[in-house]
Residue, then its C-alpha position, 0 to 999 in steps of 0.5 A: m500500500k502506498n504511503k500517504y505522507v512520505n516515500f522513505i519511511t512508513d506512515e506509522h513511523l512518521l506519526a509515532c515520531i510526531g506523537n513523541l514530539h507532541n508529548a515533549y511539547l506537553k511535558a515542557k508546557n507542564n513543567i513551567t511552574k513558578k519554581s522552574f521559571y525562577s530557576n535561572k533567575v529572571d532578568t527583570i531589568k530587561l523585562t522592564f525595558d521590553s515592557k516600556f519600549n515595546d509597549i507590552d502588557e506585563e502579563k503578556l510579557i511574562q507569558s512570552e518569557i515563559l514561552r521562550q523558556i518552553d521553546k528553549s526546551i523544545n529545541n533539543s526535542i526537535g533534534t531528537f525528532h529528526e534522529q527518530i525520523l531518520g532512524g526509521i529509514k531501512g538500513y539505519e537506526a537511531g542511537n538512543l544515547s549510544g554515542y552516535d545519533i544515527k548509524a547504518t546497521d552494517n556500520t558503514l555510516f555514523a552521524d551526529i545530528k545538530n538541529k542548527h549550525n551554530t549550536m557548538n562552541s569550539s570545545a564542543a566542535e573539537a570533542l565532536f570531531q574526535k568522536l567521529k574520528r574514533y568511529a572512522d578509525d574503529y570502522k574502516q568502511a565507515k563514513c562519519y558525518w556532522v549533520q547540520i539540519l538547519a545549515k547556511g547552505s546545501f553541502c556535503e564536504l570533508w570536515s577539516g580546519d583549525i579548531n582550538g589551535k589544532e588542525y583537524s582532518h580525516s578522509r572519512v569525517h564529513k560535515i553535511s547539511g540536513d537536506q543532503f543527509y536526508a537525501l544520502i540515507s534515504g536515496q531520495q533527493d527531495a526527502m527533507f522537502q517531502l517531510y516539510k510538505a507532509l508535516p501539516s497533514a500528518i500533524k493534523d491526522y495525529l491530533k485527530s487520533v489523540e483522545e479528545t478527553e486528553e487534558i492539555a498541559k498548561n504551565s502554571a507559572l503565571e497563575e502562581i505569580k498572579s495569586e501572590t500579587k493579590t496579597s502583596k499588592r505588587t505588580v506582576l513584574d515587581q512580584i517576580t523581582f521581589e521573589n528573585y532578588s529580595y536579598y539584594l540591597g533595597f529590593d526587600k522594600l518592593 
């Protein structure tokens, strides 16, 4: 039976990957309590400028800051989504915390997937090169790839150059853009484009299949903060500032 969505993985696998990502979204939303929102300290001076210069209501501003934290959490899950999608291609498997993200079942390919091209500093890049080089040295037939799902161009080339003052190169260690990697292991030049075009209808079908009674997770941070303002009589921003910095000189007077 012909696939409904894309040609390189089954419909069931695509919907399962979408389901896993949906669960990650729900978990991220549900995890933003006041305690977790405060965990990295909220920059209320910046938020004051944002509120005044951009003419944004304080509550909407805090909600957008909460969404920013959720987005940060979701970025990692997007990378996992691509790993799971690619791991469903015949002849390949996802690493599931095995040290690689994708490998060929015959050990002729190993790959580490980053969602964006600029997510690593020089130390992380050096560690990644050394890891891929180890796979290439251990498996003499293997080609190893640093995959950049969202790259600044479409390419597949040897990864060589200066990292942290050391020159690195290996005949079987490459860097590759997302579109070219999808094409490489699927055998279909437009595989990533197929995925992009299929996602709206696949997500719609997945959401239809989710139980209507399923409770939608909501973050509780803003409601918790607002409940505190009822007794403190502070503004939302003052309440956040007080709860984050009351130990700073003078801030206990808010």
